[in-house]
GUKOL-855908 format. One record per residue (C-alpha): residue in one letter; x, y, z. Coordinates in nm, 4 decimals. Each point is the difference from the previous one (the first is absolute). Layout:
N
node res:a; east:X; north:Y; up:Z
...
! end
This chain:
424
node res:m; east:2.2442; north:0.5037; up:-2.2579
node res:s; east:-0.1338; north:0.2821; up:-0.1672
node res:k; east:-0.3395; north:-0.0208; up:-0.1396
node res:f; east:-0.1153; north:0.0997; up:-0.3233
node res:h; east:-0.3072; north:0.2060; up:-0.0618
node res:p; east:-0.1256; north:0.0344; up:-0.3369
node res:l; east:-0.1080; north:0.3453; up:-0.0230
node res:l; east:0.3104; north:0.1511; up:0.1127
node res:q; east:0.1702; north:-0.2102; up:-0.2389
node res:e; east:0.3102; north:-0.0136; up:0.2514
node res:n; east:0.1051; north:-0.2042; up:0.3350
node res:s; east:-0.1891; north:0.1319; up:0.3411
node res:p; east:0.0626; north:0.2272; up:0.1981
node res:s; east:0.0581; north:0.2164; up:-0.2841
node res:l; east:0.0986; north:0.3697; up:-0.0054
node res:n; east:-0.1288; north:0.0849; up:-0.3346
node res:h; east:-0.2614; north:0.2233; up:0.0804
node res:q; east:-0.0264; north:0.1208; up:-0.3518
node res:k; east:-0.1957; north:-0.3295; up:-0.0785
node res:l; east:-0.2333; north:0.0760; up:0.2499
node res:a; east:-0.0401; north:0.3195; up:-0.1143
node res:d; east:-0.0888; north:-0.1294; up:-0.3430
node res:i; east:-0.2585; north:-0.2717; up:0.1558
node res:l; east:-0.1882; north:0.3080; up:0.1836
node res:t; east:-0.0272; north:0.2111; up:-0.3103
node res:n; east:-0.0444; north:-0.2082; up:-0.2909
node res:y; east:-0.2705; north:-0.2506; up:0.1811
node res:d; east:-0.3401; north:0.0861; up:0.0767
node res:n; east:-0.1001; north:-0.3001; up:0.1982
node res:i; east:0.2002; north:0.0597; up:0.3092
node res:l; east:-0.0634; north:0.0211; up:0.3561
node res:i; east:0.2344; north:0.1447; up:0.2473
node res:i; east:-0.0501; north:-0.0979; up:0.3428
node res:q; east:0.2122; north:0.1983; up:0.2331
node res:d; east:0.0957; north:0.0469; up:0.3966
node res:l; east:0.0532; north:0.3574; up:0.0929
node res:d; east:0.2551; north:-0.0037; up:0.3286
node res:g; east:0.3539; north:-0.0145; up:-0.1333
node res:v; east:-0.1256; north:-0.0224; up:-0.3778
node res:c; east:-0.0891; north:0.3185; up:-0.0537
node res:m; east:0.0486; north:0.1745; up:0.3540
node res:e; east:0.2996; north:-0.0552; up:0.2099
node res:l; east:0.0064; north:-0.1771; up:0.3000
node res:v; east:0.0192; north:0.2093; up:0.3164
node res:k; east:-0.0271; north:-0.0312; up:0.3709
node res:d; east:-0.2956; north:0.1944; up:0.0738
node res:p; east:-0.2890; north:-0.0500; up:-0.2990
node res:l; east:-0.1078; north:0.3341; up:0.0866
node res:n; east:0.3640; north:0.1447; up:-0.1890
node res:r; east:-0.0950; north:-0.1959; up:-0.3246
node res:t; east:-0.0178; north:0.2071; up:-0.3238
node res:i; east:-0.0829; north:-0.1068; up:-0.3377
node res:e; east:0.0900; north:0.1955; up:-0.3218
node res:p; east:-0.3292; north:0.1999; up:-0.1680
node res:k; east:0.1621; north:-0.1111; up:-0.3809
node res:y; east:0.0245; north:-0.3266; up:0.0831
node res:v; east:-0.3982; north:-0.0259; up:0.1213
node res:e; east:-0.0942; north:0.2117; up:-0.2666
node res:a; east:0.2042; north:-0.2793; up:-0.2580
node res:t; east:-0.2267; north:-0.2814; up:0.1330
node res:k; east:-0.3028; north:0.1459; up:-0.1784
node res:a; east:0.1573; north:-0.0731; up:-0.3274
node res:f; east:-0.0820; north:-0.3733; up:0.0846
node res:s; east:-0.3670; north:0.0644; up:0.0545
node res:d; east:-0.1557; north:-0.3396; up:0.1187
node res:q; east:0.3556; north:-0.1673; up:-0.0483
node res:f; east:0.1398; north:0.0985; up:0.3213
node res:y; east:-0.0932; north:-0.0671; up:0.3758
node res:v; east:0.1642; north:-0.0074; up:0.3087
node res:l; east:0.0053; north:-0.3086; up:0.2711
node res:t; east:0.1163; north:0.1224; up:0.3371
node res:n; east:-0.0322; north:-0.1003; up:0.3730
node res:g; east:-0.0004; north:0.3580; up:0.0889
node res:e; east:-0.3110; north:0.2089; up:-0.0565
node res:h; east:-0.1751; north:0.2415; up:-0.2089
node res:i; east:-0.1669; north:0.1981; up:0.2432
node res:g; east:0.1235; north:0.1567; up:0.3676
node res:k; east:0.2638; north:0.2517; up:0.0952
node res:r; east:0.2826; north:-0.2649; up:-0.1287
node res:g; east:-0.2168; north:-0.1322; up:-0.2830
node res:v; east:0.1519; north:0.0417; up:-0.3431
node res:n; east:-0.2633; north:0.2674; up:-0.1033
node res:s; east:0.1204; north:0.2293; up:0.2429
node res:i; east:0.3342; north:-0.0065; up:-0.1038
node res:i; east:-0.1594; north:0.0676; up:-0.3546
node res:d; east:-0.1522; north:0.2835; up:0.1132
node res:r; east:0.3167; north:0.1346; up:0.1950
node res:a; east:0.1914; north:-0.0481; up:-0.3599
node res:f; east:-0.2144; north:0.2091; up:-0.1846
node res:g; east:-0.0901; north:0.2439; up:0.2904
node res:d; east:-0.3957; north:-0.0033; up:-0.1072
node res:a; east:-0.2179; north:-0.2700; up:0.0931
node res:d; east:-0.2907; north:0.1151; up:-0.2220
node res:f; east:0.2528; north:0.0513; up:-0.2846
node res:v; east:0.0897; north:-0.3685; up:0.0688
node res:h; east:-0.3741; north:-0.1089; up:-0.0203
node res:k; east:-0.0930; north:0.2117; up:-0.3016
node res:n; east:0.2450; north:-0.1701; up:-0.1998
node res:s; east:-0.0324; north:-0.3364; up:0.1345
node res:l; east:0.3688; north:-0.0532; up:0.1026
node res:y; east:-0.0394; north:-0.2279; up:0.2739
node res:l; east:0.1610; north:-0.3480; up:-0.0774
node res:p; east:-0.2708; north:-0.2593; up:-0.0523
node res:g; east:0.0005; north:-0.3541; up:0.1218
node res:l; east:0.0185; north:-0.1758; up:0.3502
node res:a; east:0.1313; north:0.0903; up:0.3247
node res:a; east:-0.0116; north:-0.1956; up:0.3459
node res:g; east:0.0962; north:-0.3227; up:-0.1986
node res:g; east:-0.2891; north:0.0242; up:-0.2097
node res:v; east:-0.3079; north:0.0820; up:0.1813
node res:q; east:0.0411; north:0.3616; up:-0.0790
node res:w; east:-0.1010; north:0.1023; up:-0.3391
node res:q; east:0.0670; north:0.3547; up:-0.1366
node res:n; east:-0.0917; north:0.1755; up:-0.3472
node res:r; east:0.1748; north:0.3017; up:-0.1084
node res:k; east:-0.2224; north:0.2609; up:0.1419
node res:g; east:0.1077; north:-0.1397; up:0.3382
node res:n; east:-0.3339; north:-0.1991; up:0.0423
node res:v; east:0.0646; north:-0.2862; up:0.2627
node res:s; east:-0.1999; north:-0.3030; up:0.0929
node res:h; east:0.0608; north:-0.3234; up:0.2155
node res:p; east:-0.1702; north:-0.2992; up:-0.2005
node res:g; east:-0.0578; north:-0.2411; up:0.2140
node res:v; east:0.0634; north:0.1406; up:0.3299
node res:t; east:-0.2715; north:0.0435; up:0.2562
node res:e; east:-0.0697; north:0.2533; up:0.2408
node res:k; east:0.0958; north:-0.2177; up:0.3159
node res:e; east:0.3210; north:-0.0581; up:-0.1384
node res:l; east:0.1090; north:0.3880; up:-0.0744
node res:a; east:-0.1001; north:0.0334; up:0.3538
node res:f; east:0.2314; north:-0.2292; up:0.1361
node res:l; east:0.2528; north:0.1514; up:-0.1984
node res:a; east:-0.0449; north:0.3257; up:0.1256
node res:t; east:0.0851; north:-0.1166; up:0.3541
node res:v; east:0.3381; north:-0.1386; up:-0.1230
node res:p; east:0.2249; north:0.3087; up:0.0142
node res:q; east:-0.0730; north:0.0932; up:0.3427
node res:r; east:0.1054; north:-0.3398; up:0.1164
node res:i; east:0.2917; north:0.0687; up:-0.1760
node res:r; east:0.0682; north:0.2946; up:0.1792
node res:e; east:-0.0944; north:-0.1432; up:0.3183
node res:q; east:0.2891; north:-0.3104; up:-0.0669
node res:l; east:0.2724; north:0.2330; up:-0.1321
node res:e; east:-0.0615; north:0.2345; up:0.3279
node res:q; east:0.0392; north:-0.3029; up:0.2310
node res:f; east:0.3066; north:-0.1202; up:-0.1985
node res:f; east:0.1695; north:0.3143; up:0.0536
node res:k; east:-0.0910; north:0.0051; up:0.3501
node res:q; east:0.2047; north:-0.3235; up:0.0659
node res:f; east:0.2795; north:0.1210; up:-0.1008
node res:s; east:0.2190; north:0.3364; up:0.1298
node res:d; east:0.0043; north:0.2236; up:-0.2513
node res:t; east:0.2293; north:0.3752; up:0.0004
node res:r; east:-0.2352; north:0.1460; up:-0.2506
node res:s; east:-0.2591; north:0.2278; up:0.1260
node res:s; east:-0.3698; north:-0.1073; up:-0.0218
node res:a; east:-0.0694; north:0.2288; up:-0.2931
node res:e; east:0.2684; north:-0.1810; up:-0.1839
node res:i; east:-0.1313; north:-0.3206; up:0.0661
node res:e; east:-0.3687; north:0.0955; up:-0.1002
node res:s; east:0.1274; north:0.1314; up:-0.3238
node res:d; east:0.1514; north:-0.3694; up:-0.0682
node res:i; east:-0.2989; north:-0.1410; up:0.0798
node res:e; east:-0.2057; north:0.2320; up:-0.1985
node res:a; east:0.1915; north:-0.0705; up:-0.2523
node res:s; east:-0.0645; north:-0.3708; up:0.0253
node res:i; east:-0.3699; north:-0.0160; up:-0.0032
node res:l; east:-0.1396; north:-0.0437; up:-0.3400
node res:d; east:-0.3551; north:0.0677; up:0.0623
node res:n; east:-0.1408; north:-0.1350; up:-0.3342
node res:m; east:-0.3580; north:-0.0646; up:-0.0687
node res:a; east:0.0226; north:-0.3227; up:-0.1177
node res:s; east:0.3432; north:-0.1365; up:0.0935
node res:p; east:0.1053; north:0.1654; up:0.3522
node res:t; east:0.3842; north:-0.0623; up:0.0219
node res:a; east:0.3185; north:0.0515; up:0.2190
node res:n; east:0.2878; north:0.1407; up:-0.1803
node res:l; east:0.3249; north:-0.0436; up:0.2127
node res:n; east:0.2424; north:0.1870; up:-0.2460
node res:t; east:0.0168; north:0.2839; up:0.1831
node res:i; east:0.0392; north:-0.1751; up:0.3212
node res:y; east:0.2330; north:-0.2564; up:-0.1137
node res:d; east:0.2445; north:0.2825; up:-0.1283
node res:r; east:0.0423; north:0.1153; up:0.3737
node res:l; east:0.0104; north:-0.3941; up:0.1005
node res:k; east:0.2349; north:-0.1264; up:-0.2436
node res:t; east:0.2967; north:0.0302; up:0.2116
node res:n; east:-0.1696; north:-0.2321; up:0.2431
node res:p; east:-0.1916; north:-0.2809; up:-0.2113
node res:e; east:-0.0695; north:-0.2155; up:0.2920
node res:r; east:-0.2381; north:0.2465; up:0.1343
node res:y; east:-0.1128; north:0.0498; up:-0.3406
node res:f; east:-0.1073; north:-0.3427; up:-0.0710
node res:q; east:-0.1577; north:-0.0082; up:0.3512
node res:l; east:-0.2293; north:0.2845; up:-0.1587
node res:q; east:-0.0531; north:-0.2388; up:-0.3240
node res:k; east:-0.1194; north:-0.2768; up:0.2370
node res:t; east:-0.2028; north:0.2437; up:0.1891
node res:m; east:-0.1934; north:0.1158; up:-0.3018
node res:a; east:-0.0466; north:-0.3448; up:-0.1653
node res:q; east:-0.1365; north:-0.0602; up:0.3330
node res:l; east:-0.2625; north:0.2871; up:-0.0373
node res:m; east:-0.0789; north:-0.1087; up:-0.3222
node res:e; east:-0.1022; north:-0.3344; up:0.1196
node res:t; east:-0.1863; north:0.1343; up:0.3122
node res:l; east:-0.2051; north:0.1888; up:-0.2428
node res:l; east:-0.0679; north:-0.3144; up:-0.2303
node res:s; east:-0.1487; north:-0.1542; up:0.3297
node res:e; east:-0.1942; north:0.3002; up:0.1013
node res:a; east:-0.1443; north:-0.0042; up:-0.3518
node res:h; east:-0.1094; north:-0.3519; up:0.0226
node res:q; east:-0.1760; north:0.0184; up:0.3488
node res:q; east:-0.2138; north:0.3111; up:-0.2116
node res:g; east:-0.1196; north:-0.2310; up:-0.2604
node res:l; east:0.2951; north:0.1221; up:-0.2414
node res:t; east:0.1692; north:-0.3518; up:0.0068
node res:d; east:0.1013; north:0.0182; up:-0.3808
node res:s; east:0.0131; north:0.3758; up:-0.0813
node res:f; east:0.3556; north:0.0752; up:0.0661
node res:f; east:0.3557; north:-0.0993; up:-0.0055
node res:v; east:0.3761; north:0.1510; up:0.0512
node res:h; east:0.2232; north:0.0912; up:-0.2581
node res:y; east:0.3719; north:0.0589; up:0.0641
node res:a; east:0.2096; north:0.2583; up:-0.2170
node res:p; east:0.2358; north:-0.1591; up:-0.1133
node res:n; east:-0.0618; north:-0.3824; up:0.1142
node res:l; east:0.1740; north:-0.3112; up:-0.0638
node res:g; east:-0.2996; north:-0.1622; up:-0.1897
node res:r; east:-0.2940; north:-0.2023; up:0.1517
node res:d; east:0.0180; north:-0.3245; up:0.2186
node res:k; east:-0.2054; north:-0.3181; up:-0.0815
node res:n; east:-0.2938; north:0.1561; up:0.1548
node res:g; east:0.0019; north:0.3129; up:-0.2162
node res:k; east:0.1379; north:0.2553; up:0.2394
node res:e; east:0.2256; north:0.2227; up:-0.0615
node res:i; east:0.3217; north:-0.0312; up:0.1383
node res:l; east:0.2241; north:0.2986; up:0.2172
node res:r; east:0.3474; north:0.0800; up:-0.1300
node res:p; east:0.1874; north:0.0523; up:0.3095
node res:v; east:0.2438; north:0.3223; up:0.0201
node res:e; east:0.3456; north:-0.1188; up:-0.0638
node res:k; east:0.3317; north:0.2484; up:-0.0037
node res:t; east:-0.0548; north:0.2274; up:-0.2822
node res:d; east:-0.3708; north:-0.1050; up:-0.0854
node res:s; east:-0.2878; north:0.1635; up:0.1745
node res:g; east:-0.2243; north:-0.3695; up:-0.0833
node res:t; east:-0.3696; north:0.0797; up:0.0474
node res:t; east:-0.0979; north:0.3824; up:0.0300
node res:d; east:-0.3477; north:-0.0085; up:-0.0655
node res:f; east:-0.2656; north:-0.2304; up:0.1810
node res:q; east:-0.3213; north:0.0570; up:-0.2260
node res:f; east:-0.3628; north:-0.0983; up:0.1646
node res:m; east:-0.1652; north:-0.0969; up:-0.3312
node res:i; east:-0.3355; north:-0.1308; up:-0.1421
node res:r; east:0.0048; north:-0.3597; up:-0.0818
node res:g; east:0.0299; north:-0.0332; up:-0.3753
node res:a; east:0.1797; north:0.3170; up:-0.0263
node res:i; east:0.3092; north:-0.1448; up:-0.1738
node res:k; east:0.1756; north:0.1204; up:-0.3232
node res:e; east:-0.0534; north:-0.3225; up:-0.1946
node res:a; east:-0.3666; north:0.0406; up:0.0311
node res:g; east:0.0085; north:0.3487; up:-0.0913
node res:v; east:0.1341; north:-0.1206; up:-0.3301
node res:l; east:-0.3215; north:-0.1794; up:-0.0804
node res:y; east:-0.2150; north:0.2889; up:0.0653
node res:l; east:0.1666; north:0.1936; up:-0.1952
node res:l; east:0.0633; north:-0.2267; up:-0.2909
node res:n; east:-0.4249; north:-0.0155; up:0.0328
node res:y; east:-0.0435; north:0.3393; up:-0.0106
node res:y; east:0.2354; north:0.0485; up:-0.2920
node res:y; east:-0.1918; north:-0.2825; up:-0.1889
node res:y; east:-0.3113; north:0.2172; up:0.0472
node res:q; east:0.1496; north:0.2849; up:-0.1138
node res:r; east:0.1070; north:-0.1700; up:-0.3397
node res:t; east:-0.2933; north:-0.2328; up:-0.0336
node res:g; east:-0.2909; north:0.1450; up:0.2277
node res:n; east:0.0242; north:-0.3310; up:0.1664
node res:y; east:0.1229; north:-0.1128; up:0.3482
node res:p; east:0.1545; north:-0.3561; up:-0.0460
node res:l; east:-0.0443; north:-0.0303; up:0.3675
node res:g; east:-0.2833; north:0.2122; up:0.0606
node res:k; east:-0.1066; north:0.3574; up:0.0670
node res:d; east:-0.0061; north:-0.0321; up:0.3943
node res:f; east:0.3362; north:-0.1985; up:-0.0110
node res:n; east:0.2415; north:0.1220; up:0.2900
node res:v; east:0.3145; north:-0.1265; up:0.1183
node res:r; east:-0.1690; north:-0.1333; up:0.3041
node res:d; east:-0.2014; north:-0.2450; up:-0.2259
node res:a; east:0.3715; north:-0.1530; up:-0.1275
node res:p; east:0.1322; north:-0.2956; up:0.0977
node res:n; east:0.2864; north:0.0039; up:0.2651
node res:n; east:0.1903; north:-0.2368; up:-0.1555
node res:y; east:0.2327; north:0.0727; up:-0.2630
node res:s; east:-0.0610; north:-0.2840; up:-0.2454
node res:e; east:-0.3176; north:0.0634; up:0.0190
node res:l; east:0.0152; north:0.3856; up:-0.1000
node res:l; east:0.1962; north:-0.0924; up:-0.2960
node res:q; east:-0.2507; north:-0.2638; up:-0.0946
node res:l; east:-0.2915; north:0.2426; up:0.0216
node res:v; east:0.1733; north:0.2057; up:-0.2566
node res:k; east:0.0699; north:-0.2563; up:-0.2051
node res:n; east:-0.3661; north:-0.1440; up:0.0039
node res:n; east:-0.1907; north:0.3171; up:-0.0218
node res:f; east:0.2335; north:0.2619; up:-0.2417
node res:d; east:-0.0198; north:-0.0151; up:-0.3560
node res:f; east:0.3814; north:-0.0661; up:-0.1092
node res:n; east:-0.0413; north:0.1987; up:-0.3206
node res:l; east:-0.0961; north:0.2877; up:0.1605
node res:m; east:0.2528; north:-0.0167; up:0.2854
node res:p; east:0.1984; north:0.3292; up:0.0246
node res:i; east:0.4321; north:0.0058; up:0.0637
node res:l; east:0.0021; north:0.0276; up:0.3255
node res:i; east:0.2823; north:0.2258; up:0.1530
node res:g; east:0.0116; north:-0.0370; up:0.4076
node res:v; east:0.2174; north:0.2628; up:0.1571
node res:g; east:0.1607; north:-0.0639; up:0.3507
node res:d; east:0.2860; north:0.0492; up:0.2686
node res:t; east:-0.0590; north:-0.2209; up:0.2529
node res:v; east:0.1038; north:-0.3944; up:-0.0448
node res:n; east:0.2683; north:-0.1695; up:0.1625
node res:s; east:0.1099; north:-0.3381; up:0.1007
node res:s; east:0.2417; north:-0.1618; up:0.2446
node res:v; east:0.1576; north:-0.3081; up:0.0231
node res:t; east:0.0903; north:-0.2533; up:0.3224
node res:e; east:0.1640; north:-0.3267; up:0.0529
node res:i; east:-0.1740; north:-0.2038; up:0.2563
node res:n; east:0.1565; north:-0.3110; up:0.0279
node res:g; east:0.1795; north:-0.0460; up:-0.3094
node res:k; east:-0.3245; north:0.1053; up:-0.2050
node res:i; east:-0.0462; north:0.3417; up:-0.1712
node res:e; east:-0.3161; north:0.1745; up:0.0529
node res:a; east:-0.1146; north:0.3211; up:-0.1785
node res:r; east:-0.2216; north:0.2449; up:0.1730
node res:r; east:-0.1640; north:0.2423; up:-0.2513
node res:g; east:-0.1541; north:0.3370; up:0.0908
node res:g; east:-0.0850; north:0.3699; up:-0.0949
node res:s; east:-0.3369; north:0.1426; up:-0.0241
node res:d; east:0.0170; north:0.0399; up:-0.3961
node res:r; east:0.1378; north:-0.3694; up:-0.0445
node res:a; east:-0.3273; north:-0.1652; up:-0.0240
node res:f; east:-0.1889; north:0.2086; up:-0.2390
node res:l; east:0.2928; north:0.0501; up:-0.2513
node res:q; east:0.0175; north:-0.4008; up:0.0262
node res:l; east:-0.3534; north:-0.0108; up:-0.0817
node res:i; east:0.0423; north:0.2420; up:-0.3310
node res:q; east:0.2731; north:-0.2143; up:-0.0969
node res:d; east:-0.1605; north:-0.3478; up:0.0176
node res:i; east:-0.3147; north:0.1436; up:-0.1695
node res:h; east:0.1972; north:0.0303; up:-0.3202
node res:p; east:0.3610; north:-0.0385; up:-0.1332
node res:n; east:-0.0143; north:0.3475; up:-0.2024
node res:n; east:-0.0705; north:0.1800; up:0.3644
node res:i; east:0.2228; north:0.2204; up:0.1300
node res:v; east:0.1617; north:0.0477; up:0.3819
node res:v; east:0.1561; north:0.3310; up:0.0251
node res:y; east:0.2327; north:0.0166; up:0.3482
node res:i; east:0.0708; north:0.3564; up:0.0815
node res:d; east:0.3089; north:0.0155; up:0.2881
node res:s; east:-0.0962; north:0.2186; up:0.2599
node res:s; east:0.2740; north:-0.0853; up:0.2403
node res:g; east:0.1067; north:0.3667; up:-0.0138
node res:g; east:-0.2550; north:0.1153; up:0.1924
node res:e; east:-0.0045; north:0.1033; up:0.3583
node res:v; east:-0.1380; north:-0.3492; up:0.0935
node res:k; east:0.2879; north:-0.2117; up:0.0250
node res:n; east:-0.1523; north:-0.3696; up:-0.0423
node res:r; east:0.0179; north:-0.0284; up:-0.3661
node res:k; east:0.2919; north:-0.1886; up:-0.1577
node res:p; east:0.1700; north:0.1723; up:-0.2691
node res:v; east:0.0181; north:-0.1368; up:-0.3554
node res:r; east:0.3569; north:-0.0201; up:-0.1048
node res:i; east:0.1530; north:0.0931; up:-0.3587
node res:e; east:0.3232; north:-0.0824; up:-0.1613
node res:t; east:0.1296; north:0.1466; up:-0.3218
node res:t; east:0.1098; north:-0.2723; up:-0.2422
node res:p; east:0.3401; north:-0.0077; up:-0.1998
node res:n; east:-0.1785; north:0.1239; up:-0.3123
node res:g; east:-0.1541; north:0.2760; up:0.2068
node res:e; east:-0.3492; north:-0.1339; up:0.0841
node res:a; east:-0.1780; north:0.0351; up:0.3086
node res:k; east:-0.1144; north:-0.3204; up:0.1248
node res:v; east:-0.1911; north:-0.0770; up:0.3236
node res:t; east:0.1959; north:-0.2244; up:0.2366
node res:e; east:-0.2056; north:-0.0329; up:0.2728
node res:t; east:-0.3736; north:0.0610; up:0.0914
node res:p; east:-0.2082; north:0.0500; up:0.3269
node res:t; east:-0.0185; north:-0.3785; up:0.0362
node res:d; east:0.2183; north:-0.2064; up:0.1614
node res:p; east:0.2410; north:-0.1359; up:-0.2773
node res:r; east:0.0090; north:-0.3412; up:0.1422
node res:d; east:-0.3909; north:-0.0197; up:-0.0419
node res:i; east:0.0716; north:-0.1450; up:-0.3565
node res:n; east:-0.3426; north:-0.1434; up:-0.0008
node res:d; east:-0.1696; north:0.3482; up:0.0449
node res:p; east:-0.3486; north:0.0002; up:-0.2323
node res:l; east:-0.0165; north:0.3437; up:-0.0132
node res:t; east:0.2125; north:0.1085; up:-0.3078
node res:l; east:0.0670; north:0.4049; up:-0.0186
node res:n; east:0.0008; north:0.0903; up:-0.3432
node res:l; east:0.1247; north:0.3876; up:0.0023
node res:i; east:0.1434; north:0.2032; up:0.2341
node res:f; east:0.0185; north:0.3832; up:0.1373
node res:p; east:0.3241; north:-0.0428; up:0.1906
node res:r; east:0.0109; north:0.3859; up:0.0778
node res:g; east:-0.3628; north:-0.0351; up:0.1682
node res:h; east:-0.3257; north:0.2248; up:-0.0093
node res:s; east:0.1933; north:0.2963; up:-0.1682
node res:e; east:0.1107; north:-0.2186; up:-0.2837
node res:y; east:-0.3336; north:-0.1798; up:-0.0772
node res:t; east:-0.2077; north:0.3288; up:0.0033
node res:a; east:0.2155; north:0.2021; up:-0.2346
node res:f; east:-0.0467; north:-0.3395; up:-0.2216
node res:f; east:-0.3690; north:0.0133; up:0.0046
node res:r; east:-0.0309; north:0.3491; up:-0.0321
node res:d; east:0.1887; north:-0.0260; up:-0.3101
node res:v; east:-0.2016; north:-0.3186; up:-0.1301
node res:a; east:-0.3187; north:0.1963; up:0.0716
node res:t; east:0.0926; north:0.2810; up:-0.2409
node res:k; east:0.1464; north:-0.2291; up:-0.2524
node res:k; east:-0.4001; north:-0.1812; up:0.0543
node res:l; east:-0.1676; north:0.3269; up:-0.0398
node res:n; east:0.1744; north:0.0998; up:-0.3109
node res:r; east:-0.0308; north:-0.3311; up:-0.1377
node res:n; east:-0.3887; north:0.0567; up:0.0326
! end
């Protein structure tokens, strides 16, 4: 059953981008919280090859304190978004001088940055950062050992190239990104599944070693994409299938670095900019937030003045669900690294808007595409979303969809930014 959204004034999911443009242009009390990969940048196998359009970056400044990013990637490092922006403009000094870095939270919420590119890690200890610094080498050793176990006709230089592309030596979220290796092994899904299990086991080993070093509650593992969380709150690996890579990113992350907690951090900061007061306190960070979703939502309801609440607009590209039948009982598994933060935005207030960007057209083939059909009267209509059509009780509503991906969204964003500047 379609769901009615009071602001868009039509059934969801909608393709009426003009309605969103009107809201972004004419409302002053709005807060955009946006993912990055797949949203304003095309998904690529090797993160070093990501690009971003300079005009889009410039357009974000039109929204001043109304725009923040929320990503599991990082701002800094050779694979960070700041480096991508520097390359896009060809001059890091120019980017810094003109405050063109994207403000907001990275590494799931523990890496904060302003538009000048000044970075901090609220709530993170030096001991935790020191442990994280050892993880990229462990990923390398595990990948080297994996390739030694199987005969490979390629040269050692080619194998080394794949390994290098797979190690994301992020400061706060070191990651094994297997997109490039999957491309080599997609005709042999059994072997790739073995690699998935190998990397998952490494992540568990690292958690155990952290515990032995007195860092018991410091870290967790994020699988992207995933099949949601089990009853213990651990994310569920998404196994490879015939035409779907399943989980490709194995991120070793700081506990508390979950996007839904990041929403509270950004909302707390937004209220401070508007009122001079922090509803959750000046020193609040994502590690102070409860792990339980319902408690997160209650924290908002208990502490924020809803008379001042902005229209929250969440923008993401990673949402999925799958339905299985076990002993005649239908069971739905809902996942995607953007799902929880979009769900929280939706649940905070019925006027909030969830925007979905279809990133299935990129190099990374683990996204289910949106299906569009034309009605007899010539109207385009969404007939299938990235969730399983049998999952009729999915609580997340995708209010607005950009079916042609990041290029369609960034063009829309640039156009709206121009209108907003002209209005002011």
